[in-house]
C-alpha positions as CSV (number, residue, x, y, z in Angstrom):
1,X,-24.9,-48.0,-28.5
2,X,-25.8,-51.5,-27.4
3,X,-24.2,-54.3,-29.4
4,X,-25.0,-58.0,-29.1
5,X,-22.3,-60.3,-30.4
6,X,-23.8,-63.7,-31.4
7,X,-21.7,-66.8,-31.9
8,X,-20.2,-69.9,-30.3
9,X,-19.5,-69.6,-26.6
10,X,-16.0,-68.2,-26.0
11,X,-15.7,-70.3,-22.8
12,X,-17.3,-73.6,-23.9
13,X,-16.3,-73.8,-27.5
14,X,-12.9,-74.3,-29.2
15,X,-11.7,-72.7,-32.5
16,X,-11.0,-69.4,-34.2
17,X,-14.5,-68.0,-33.9
18,X,-14.6,-68.4,-30.2
19,X,-11.1,-66.8,-30.0
20,X,-12.2,-63.8,-31.9
21,X,-15.3,-63.4,-29.7
22,X,-13.2,-63.7,-26.6
23,X,-11.0,-60.9,-27.9
24,X,-14.1,-58.7,-28.3
25,X,-15.3,-59.4,-24.8
26,X,-11.9,-58.5,-23.4
27,X,-11.3,-55.4,-25.5
28,X,-10.9,-52.3,-23.4
29,X,-11.3,-50.0,-26.4
30,X,-14.4,-51.6,-27.8
31,X,-16.1,-51.8,-24.4
32,X,-15.3,-48.2,-23.6
33,X,-17.1,-46.9,-26.7
34,X,-19.9,-49.5,-27.0
35,X,-22.0,-51.5,-24.5
36,X,-21.2,-55.0,-25.8
37,X,-22.8,-58.2,-24.6
38,X,-21.7,-61.6,-25.7
39,X,-24.5,-64.0,-26.6
40,X,-23.5,-67.7,-26.9
41,X,-25.6,-69.4,-29.5
42,X,-23.7,-72.7,-29.5
43,X,-21.4,-74.9,-27.4
44,X,-19.2,-77.8,-28.1
45,X,-20.4,-81.3,-27.1
46,X,-22.4,-84.3,-28.4
47,X,-25.0,-83.8,-31.2
48,X,-27.8,-83.9,-28.6
49,X,-26.0,-81.2,-26.4
50,X,-25.4,-79.0,-29.4
51,X,-29.0,-79.2,-30.7
52,X,-30.5,-78.7,-27.3
53,X,-28.3,-75.7,-26.5
54,X,-28.9,-74.2,-29.9
55,X,-32.7,-74.3,-29.4
56,X,-32.3,-73.0,-25.9
57,X,-30.1,-70.2,-27.1
58,X,-32.6,-69.0,-29.8
59,X,-35.4,-68.9,-27.2
60,X,-33.2,-66.8,-24.9
61,X,-32.4,-64.5,-27.9
62,X,-36.2,-64.0,-28.5
63,X,-36.5,-62.6,-25.0
64,X,-33.5,-60.2,-25.3
65,X,-33.0,-59.0,-28.8
66,X,-35.3,-55.9,-28.5
67,X,-32.8,-54.4,-26.1
68,X,-30.0,-53.9,-28.7
69,X,-29.2,-51.5,-31.5
70,X,-26.7,-53.5,-33.5
71,X,-26.0,-57.3,-33.9
72,X,-22.7,-58.8,-34.8
73,X,-23.3,-62.3,-36.0
74,X,-20.4,-64.7,-36.3
75,X,-21.0,-67.6,-38.7
76,X,-19.3,-70.5,-40.4
77,X,-20.4,-73.0,-43.0
78,X,-23.1,-75.7,-42.6
79,X,-25.4,-75.6,-39.6
80,X,-23.9,-72.4,-38.3
81,X,-25.3,-70.4,-41.3
82,X,-28.8,-72.0,-41.1
83,X,-29.0,-71.3,-37.4
84,X,-27.8,-67.8,-37.7
85,X,-30.3,-67.1,-40.6
86,X,-33.1,-67.5,-38.0
87,X,-31.5,-64.8,-35.9
88,X,-31.0,-62.4,-38.8
89,X,-34.5,-62.9,-40.1
90,X,-36.0,-61.9,-36.7
91,X,-33.5,-58.9,-36.4
92,X,-34.4,-57.5,-39.8
93,X,-38.1,-57.9,-39.2
94,X,-37.8,-55.3,-36.5
95,X,-35.7,-53.0,-38.7
96,X,-32.5,-53.3,-36.7
97,X,-29.0,-53.4,-38.0
98,X,-26.8,-56.5,-38.3
99,X,-23.3,-57.4,-39.4
100,X,-22.5,-60.9,-40.6
101,X,-18.9,-62.0,-40.0
102,X,-17.9,-65.0,-42.0
103,X,-15.2,-67.3,-40.6
104,X,-15.7,-70.7,-42.1
105,X,-12.7,-72.1,-44.0
106,X,-14.9,-74.0,-46.4
107,X,-17.7,-71.5,-46.7
108,X,-17.7,-71.1,-50.5
109,X,-17.2,-74.9,-51.0
110,X,-20.2,-75.5,-48.7
111,X,-22.3,-72.9,-50.6
112,X,-21.5,-74.3,-54.0
113,X,-22.5,-77.8,-53.0
114,X,-26.0,-76.8,-51.8
115,X,-29.2,-77.5,-53.6
116,X,-31.3,-74.6,-55.0
117,X,-33.6,-74.3,-51.9
118,X,-30.7,-74.1,-49.4
119,X,-28.8,-71.8,-51.6
120,X,-31.7,-69.4,-51.6
121,X,-31.6,-69.4,-47.8
122,X,-27.9,-68.6,-47.7
123,X,-28.4,-65.9,-50.4
124,X,-31.0,-64.2,-48.4
125,X,-28.9,-64.5,-45.2
126,X,-25.9,-62.8,-46.8
127,X,-27.9,-60.1,-48.7
128,X,-30.0,-59.2,-45.7
129,X,-26.9,-58.1,-43.7
130,X,-26.1,-54.4,-43.5
131,X,-22.4,-55.3,-43.6
132,X,-20.6,-58.6,-44.4
133,X,-17.1,-59.0,-43.0
134,X,-14.5,-61.1,-44.8
135,X,-11.2,-62.3,-43.4
136,X,-9.1,-61.1,-46.3
137,X,-9.1,-59.2,-49.6
138,X,-9.3,-62.5,-51.7
139,X,-12.3,-63.6,-49.6
140,X,-14.0,-60.3,-50.1
141,X,-13.6,-60.5,-53.9
142,X,-15.0,-64.1,-53.9
143,X,-18.0,-63.3,-51.6
144,X,-18.9,-60.2,-53.7
145,X,-18.8,-62.2,-56.9
146,X,-20.7,-65.2,-55.5
147,X,-23.5,-63.2,-53.8
148,X,-23.5,-60.1,-56.0
149,X,-23.2,-57.7,-53.0
150,X,-21.4,-54.4,-52.4
151,X,-21.7,-54.5,-48.6
152,X,-18.6,-56.7,-48.0
153,X,-15.6,-55.3,-46.1
154,X,-12.3,-56.8,-44.8
155,X,-11.6,-57.4,-41.2
156,X,-8.3,-59.3,-40.7
157,X,-8.1,-61.4,-37.6
158,X,-5.8,-60.0,-34.9
159,X,-3.9,-61.3,-31.9
160,X,-2.5,-59.8,-28.7
161,X,1.0,-59.2,-30.1
162,X,2.4,-58.0,-26.7
163,X,1.4,-61.3,-25.1
164,X,2.8,-63.5,-27.8
165,X,6.0,-61.4,-28.3
166,X,6.8,-62.4,-24.7
167,X,7.5,-66.0,-25.9
168,X,9.7,-65.2,-28.8
169,X,12.8,-67.3,-28.2
170,X,16.3,-68.2,-29.6
171,X,15.4,-70.0,-32.9
172,X,18.8,-71.8,-32.9
173,X,17.9,-73.5,-29.7
174,X,14.6,-74.8,-31.0
175,X,15.3,-75.2,-34.7
176,X,14.3,-78.9,-34.6
177,X,11.0,-78.2,-32.8
178,X,7.7,-77.7,-34.7
179,X,4.2,-76.8,-33.4
180,X,0.8,-77.3,-34.9
181,X,-2.2,-75.5,-33.2
182,X,-5.8,-76.2,-34.1
183,X,-8.3,-78.9,-34.7
184,X,-6.6,-82.2,-35.6
185,X,-8.1,-83.9,-38.6
186,X,-7.8,-84.4,-42.3
187,X,-8.9,-80.8,-43.2
188,X,-6.1,-79.4,-41.2
189,X,-3.6,-81.8,-42.7
190,X,-2.7,-83.5,-39.4
191,X,-2.2,-86.9,-40.9
192,X,0.0,-85.4,-43.6
193,X,2.1,-83.9,-41.0
194,X,2.7,-87.3,-39.3
195,X,3.7,-88.8,-42.6
196,X,6.0,-85.9,-43.5
197,X,7.7,-86.1,-40.1
198,X,8.2,-89.8,-40.5
199,X,10.0,-89.1,-43.8
200,X,12.0,-86.1,-42.6
201,X,13.3,-88.1,-39.6
202,X,15.3,-90.3,-41.9
203,X,17.6,-87.3,-42.5
204,X,17.2,-85.5,-39.2
205,X,16.3,-87.8,-36.3
206,X,16.2,-84.9,-33.9
207,X,13.0,-83.4,-35.3
208,X,9.9,-83.2,-33.0
209,X,6.4,-82.0,-33.4
210,X,3.8,-80.9,-30.9
211,X,0.2,-81.2,-32.3
212,X,-2.1,-79.4,-29.9
213,X,-5.8,-79.2,-30.5
214,X,-9.1,-81.0,-30.3
215,X,-10.6,-83.3,-32.9
216,X,-8.9,-86.5,-33.9
217,X,-6.6,-86.5,-30.8
218,X,-6.8,-90.3,-30.1
219,X,-6.5,-91.2,-33.8
220,X,-3.3,-89.1,-34.1
221,X,-1.8,-90.6,-31.0
222,X,-2.6,-94.1,-32.3
223,X,-1.1,-93.4,-35.7
224,X,2.1,-92.0,-34.0
225,X,2.3,-95.2,-31.9
226,X,1.8,-97.4,-34.9
227,X,4.7,-95.6,-36.6
228,X,6.9,-95.8,-33.5
229,X,6.9,-92.0,-33.2
230,X,5.7,-91.5,-29.7
231,X,8.9,-89.7,-28.7
232,X,8.9,-87.4,-31.7
233,X,5.2,-86.5,-31.7
234,X,3.5,-85.0,-28.7
235,X,-0.3,-84.7,-28.8
236,X,-1.6,-83.0,-25.6
237,X,-5.1,-82.3,-26.9
238,X,-6.8,-78.9,-26.6
239,X,-4.7,-76.6,-24.5
240,X,-5.4,-73.3,-22.6
241,X,-3.7,-70.0,-23.2
242,X,-0.9,-70.5,-20.7
243,X,0.1,-73.8,-22.1
244,X,-0.2,-72.5,-25.6
245,X,2.3,-69.8,-24.9
246,X,4.6,-72.3,-23.3
247,X,4.4,-74.5,-26.4
248,X,5.1,-71.6,-28.7
249,X,8.1,-70.7,-26.6
250,X,9.6,-74.1,-27.2
251,X,9.2,-74.2,-31.0
252,X,10.9,-72.3,-33.9
253,X,8.3,-73.0,-36.5
254,X,4.5,-73.0,-36.5
255,X,3.2,-75.5,-39.0
256,X,-0.3,-75.8,-40.5
257,X,-0.7,-78.0,-43.6
258,X,-4.4,-77.4,-44.1
259,X,-6.6,-78.2,-47.1
260,X,-9.0,-75.4,-46.5
261,X,-8.6,-72.2,-44.4
262,X,-9.8,-68.6,-44.0
263,X,-7.2,-66.6,-42.1
264,X,-6.1,-69.0,-39.3
265,X,-5.6,-67.4,-35.9
266,X,-2.9,-69.9,-35.1
267,X,-0.7,-68.6,-37.9
268,X,-1.1,-65.1,-36.6
269,X,-0.2,-66.3,-33.1
270,X,2.9,-68.0,-34.5
271,X,3.9,-64.8,-36.3
272,X,3.3,-62.7,-33.2
273,X,5.5,-65.1,-31.3
274,X,8.3,-64.7,-33.8
275,X,8.0,-68.2,-35.3
276,X,8.7,-69.0,-39.0
277,X,5.6,-70.4,-40.7
278,X,5.2,-73.5,-42.8
279,X,1.7,-73.8,-44.3
280,X,-0.3,-74.5,-47.5
281,X,-1.3,-72.0,-50.2
282,X,-5.0,-72.0,-49.4
283,X,-7.5,-69.4,-48.4
284,X,-6.0,-66.1,-47.3
285,X,-2.7,-67.7,-46.2
286,X,-0.7,-66.6,-49.3
287,X,-1.7,-63.0,-48.5
288,X,0.0,-63.4,-45.1
289,X,2.8,-65.9,-45.6
290,X,5.4,-65.2,-48.3
291,X,9.1,-66.2,-48.7
292,X,10.1,-63.4,-46.3
293,X,8.3,-65.0,-43.3
294,X,7.6,-68.6,-44.2
295,X,7.3,-71.5,-46.6
296,X,4.2,-72.5,-48.5
297,X,3.5,-76.0,-50.0
298,X,0.6,-77.5,-51.8
299,X,-2.0,-79.3,-49.7
300,X,-1.3,-83.0,-49.5
301,X,2.3,-82.7,-50.7
302,X,4.0,-84.6,-47.8
303,X,7.3,-84.7,-49.6
304,X,7.4,-80.9,-49.9
305,X,6.3,-80.6,-46.3
306,X,9.1,-82.8,-45.2
307,X,11.6,-80.8,-47.2
308,X,10.3,-77.5,-45.7
309,X,10.8,-78.9,-42.2
310,X,14.3,-80.1,-43.0
311,X,15.2,-76.7,-44.5
312,X,14.0,-74.9,-41.4
313,X,15.9,-77.1,-39.1
314,X,19.1,-76.7,-41.1
315,X,19.1,-72.9,-41.9
316,X,19.2,-70.9,-38.6
317,X,19.9,-67.6,-40.4
318,X,16.7,-68.1,-42.5
319,X,14.7,-68.8,-39.3
320,X,16.1,-65.7,-37.6
321,X,15.1,-63.5,-40.6
322,X,11.6,-65.0,-40.7
323,X,11.3,-64.5,-37.0
324,X,12.1,-60.8,-37.2
325,X,9.9,-60.3,-40.2
326,X,6.9,-62.0,-38.5
327,X,7.3,-60.0,-35.3
328,X,7.2,-56.8,-37.3
329,X,4.4,-57.9,-39.6
330,X,2.2,-59.1,-36.8
331,X,2.5,-55.8,-34.9
332,X,1.9,-53.6,-37.9
333,X,-0.9,-55.5,-39.6
334,X,-2.4,-58.2,-37.4
335,X,-2.5,-56.8,-33.9
336,X,-5.8,-57.1,-32.0
337,X,-5.6,-53.4,-31.4
338,X,-5.8,-52.7,-35.1
339,X,-8.5,-55.3,-35.6
340,X,-10.7,-53.7,-32.9
341,X,-10.1,-50.2,-34.3
342,X,-11.3,-51.3,-37.7
343,X,-14.3,-53.1,-36.1
344,X,-15.3,-50.0,-34.2
345,X,-15.2,-48.1,-37.5
346,X,-17.6,-50.6,-39.0
347,X,-19.9,-50.4,-36.0
348,X,-20.1,-46.6,-36.4
349,X,-20.6,-46.9,-40.2
350,X,-23.5,-49.3,-40.0
351,X,-25.2,-47.1,-37.4
352,X,-24.5,-43.9,-39.4
353,X,-22.4,-42.5,-36.6
354,X,-19.6,-41.3,-38.9
C-alpha cells in the first residue's frame, strides 16, 4: 500500500507536526509494512516564502497524487486547514482514502471564531475525511461534539524513549535547572516564565532556565537583559536533536506554561528523559501530567509558577519519584513504537485490510 504523508517539511520546518512526520519517515516498522513517501506542503520562512512554497507544493501534488492509495494529512489551525482542504477535495474527487490528523493547539478556538462561510469549509474538510485523528481522549470528545462525526480516533504523540532515556540524570545535581522547549511567545507562556523566575530568584538565587526554541527569541533575550537575568536565563534559539538531548541532561524539570496546547511533544520528551514536569492545565496535558509526575498551574498564574519551581528545587525526593514515574509512563504509553503500531492499525482499517 502506497501512503503519502502530507504536512510541513520535517527538515525545513520547526514544531510538533514536523517532529511527528520525521518520526514516520524514520519508522522502520511503518516503512516495512507500507510504502511511505513524505510530501512537504509548507516550509518556515517569510510570508512570501511560505505562500510561494505552498502554491508550488500544491502543483507538485497534482502531478503525483494519482500514484497513492492512502493520504495522511497533517493539519493545524488557520491557513493550514484551508490549504489542506484543497488537497482533500482533490483526493476525494478521485474516490481515494484520506486521514486528517489534527495537531493545532488552538484548533477549536480557531473554528469557533470563524464566520459562517469559513466554518462551512472546515466542516466539509473534517467530514470528508475517512478518519480523523485526535491527540487525546478529551480532544476526540470535543471534535466529535463540534463536528458531529463518528470517525474520530485517538493517536497519542510518541517519542523515542530509548534515545531520551539515555539523558536521564541525577536530579539532585540539577534540581535548580529548568528547561523550556518549543516556540517562544505569549501562547507558550514564555513571558510568564521570565516573570516567574524573577520572583522565584528572590528566595532561591541559584535557579536557572534554558528557553530553547524559535519565535520571540530576541524579545525574550531583551526582556531577560532588561531584568538583569542574563546569567539566569539562557536563550539559545531553535536547537537540533543533539543539543536538545544535552539540554535535557542538564535539567531536572521540563517546564511549559502554555495558554493553549494539544499534546505537546516537548512534555513527552521531558517525561521520556526522566524529568519532572511543570505545566498548565490546558488541552490534553491534564490527561498526561498528574501529581504523580508533575505540577499543574493555571495559565498566566506566575505566582503559582514561581512556587512550583521553588518546590521542585527544594524537594529532591519528590523529583526522584516524578522522574521514575515519568520514565515508566513514557515507555508504556507514549513511546513512538506504540504510536506507530496504532497508526499502522488505522492505515489498515481505513483501507479495509483488517
